[in-house]
C-alpha positions in Angstrom: 47.0 -2.7 -25.1 45.6 -5.9 -27.3 48.5 -5.0 -30.0 50.9 -4.5 -27.3 50.4 -7.7 -26.0 50.3 -9.4 -29.5 53.7 -7.8 -30.0 55.0 -9.2 -27.2 53.6 -12.6 -27.2 55.4 -12.6 -30.9 58.9 -11.5 -29.8 59.1 -14.1 -27.4 57.9 -16.3 -29.5 60.5 -15.7 -32.0 63.6 -15.6 -30.0 64.9 -15.2 -26.3 64.9 -11.7 -25.1 67.3 -10.8 -22.4 66.1 -11.3 -18.7 67.1 -7.5 -18.4 64.6 -6.3 -21.7 61.8 -8.9 -19.9 62.8 -6.9 -16.6 62.3 -3.5 -18.1 59.0 -4.1 -20.3 57.5 -6.0 -17.0 58.6 -2.7 -15.1 56.8 -0.7 -17.9 53.7 -2.5 -17.7 53.1 -2.5 -14.1 53.5 1.4 -14.3 50.6 1.3 -16.8 48.7 -0.9 -14.5 48.8 1.5 -11.7 47.2 4.3 -13.9 43.6 4.7 -12.8 41.8 3.8 -16.1 38.4 3.4 -15.3 38.6 6.8 -13.5 40.5 8.5 -16.5 37.8 7.2 -18.9 35.0 8.4 -16.7 36.5 12.1 -16.4 37.5 12.5 -20.0 33.8 11.2 -21.1 32.3 13.7 -18.6 34.2 16.4 -19.8 33.6 15.3 -24.1 29.7 14.8 -23.3 29.5 18.2 -21.8 30.8 19.8 -24.4 29.2 18.1 -27.2 25.7 18.8 -25.5 26.5 21.9 -24.8 27.4 22.4 -28.3 24.2 20.7 -29.5 22.2 22.8 -27.3 23.2 26.3 -29.3 22.9 24.7 -32.6 20.3 26.2 -35.0 19.8 23.3 -37.3 20.4 20.4 -34.7 18.5 18.1 -36.7 20.9 17.9 -39.6 23.9 18.0 -37.4 22.4 14.9 -35.7 22.1 13.1 -39.1 25.4 14.1 -40.4 27.6 13.4 -37.4 25.6 10.8 -35.9 23.9 9.3 -38.9 20.4 9.4 -37.8 17.2 9.1 -39.6 15.3 12.0 -39.8 12.6 10.4 -36.7 15.7 9.5 -34.5 17.3 13.3 -34.8 13.8 14.6 -34.2 13.3 12.5 -31.0 17.1 13.2 -30.1 16.4 16.7 -30.7 13.7 16.8 -27.9 15.6 14.9 -25.4 18.2 17.8 -25.7 15.7 20.3 -25.5 14.5 19.2 -22.3 15.4 22.3 -19.6 17.6 20.3 -17.2 19.4 18.0 -19.7 22.5 19.6 -18.7 21.9 19.0 -15.0 21.3 15.2 -15.6 24.2 15.1 -17.6 26.4 16.6 -15.3 25.0 14.3 -12.5 25.0 11.3 -14.2 29.1 12.0 -15.1 30.0 12.7 -11.8 27.9 9.8 -10.3 30.2 7.6 -13.0 33.7 9.5 -12.1 32.3 8.9 -7.9 31.8 5.3 -8.8 35.5 5.2 -10.4 36.7 6.7 -7.2 35.4 3.5 -5.0 37.8 0.4 -4.5 37.8 -2.1 -7.2 35.5 -4.8 -5.4 32.5 -2.1 -5.0 32.6 -0.8 -8.5 30.9 -3.2 -10.4 27.6 -3.0 -8.3 27.8 0.5 -8.5 28.1 0.7 -12.0 25.2 -1.7 -12.7 23.0 0.2 -10.2 23.9 3.3 -12.2 22.5 1.9 -15.4 19.5 0.5 -13.8 18.8 3.9 -13.1 18.8 5.0 -17.0 15.2 6.0 -18.2 14.3 5.7 -21.6 15.1 9.2 -22.5 18.3 9.4 -20.9 19.4 5.8 -22.3 18.7 7.6 -25.8 21.3 10.2 -25.2 23.9 7.6 -23.3 23.4 5.2 -26.5 24.3 8.2 -28.9 27.2 10.4 -27.3 28.9 8.1 -25.0 28.8 4.6 -23.6 26.5 2.7 -20.9 28.0 2.8 -17.9 29.1 -0.7 -17.5 30.6 -0.8 -20.8 33.0 1.9 -19.8 33.8 -0.1 -16.5 34.2 -3.8 -18.4 36.4 -2.0 -21.1 38.9 -0.3 -18.4 38.9 -3.6 -16.3 39.7 -6.0 -19.8 42.2 -3.7 -20.8 43.9 -4.0 -16.7 43.1 -7.9 -16.8 45.3 -8.1 -20.2 47.8 -5.9 -18.6 48.3 -8.0 -15.5 48.2 -11.3 -17.7 51.2 -9.8 -19.6 53.2 -8.7 -16.6 52.4 -12.3 -15.1 53.6 -13.8 -18.4 57.1 -11.9 -18.6 57.5 -12.8 -14.8 57.0 -16.4 -15.5 59.5 -16.3 -18.6 62.1 -14.3 -16.6 61.8 -17.2 -14.0 62.2 -20.0 -16.6 65.2 -18.2 -18.3 66.5 -18.2 -14.8 65.9 -21.6 -13.3 65.6 -23.2 -16.1 62.0 -24.6 -15.6 58.3 -23.2 -15.2 57.2 -22.4 -12.1 55.0 -25.0 -10.1 52.5 -21.9 -9.4 52.7 -18.4 -9.2 53.7 -17.7 -5.5 56.9 -18.7 -6.3 57.4 -15.5 -8.5 57.1 -13.6 -5.5 59.2 -11.4 -4.1 62.1 -11.7 -6.9 59.8 -11.7 -10.3 56.5 -9.8 -8.7 56.6 -7.7 -6.1 52.8 -8.9 -5.4 50.6 -11.6 -7.2 48.5 -9.6 -9.6 44.7 -9.9 -9.1 42.0 -10.3 -11.6 40.2 -6.9 -11.6 36.8 -8.0 -12.3 36.7 -10.2 -8.5 39.5 -8.9 -6.8 41.0 -12.5 -6.4 44.3 -13.2 -7.2 45.1 -14.1 -11.2 44.9 -17.7 -12.6 47.2 -18.7 -14.7 46.1 -22.0 -16.9 
């Protein structure tokens, strides 16, 4: 996303793209913004973690594998092996992963609190696993929401530029963009409030 948005900024800075090309690009970004990114990441994370853990539990030389692929020292690999040998680690992982997917299905305004609560439930052993094989739940949430915030800013920027080309001036406030340039005002995914443009 960041690279695409930088390319968009450079393209607009180099010349004046047509209103039609800006509108088409804005439409593509709006479609992308509707994609449930946090949910997709949570589901992919669940599948990947389960596959990795299942493989490691069957590995006959797990310490060497952990050292090679996860760049662990011998004592770290040994501690990780002990966690992986616990009989309920797969069920814990499935419960943890399903909790993250359930949070991703919540309304956006309820997700941050639920992610924070899930992170607080992680004990030392489970945190070791999370650090090695995945990202902490809050990091996953923040990353997906940062990407959505950048998309919403890019969409708004395109709408502003289309307004400027059509009217020969900048809009005084974002509300002037609705409904001709934006179907509705984009929101800040972190707090659900209307997007602020400085």
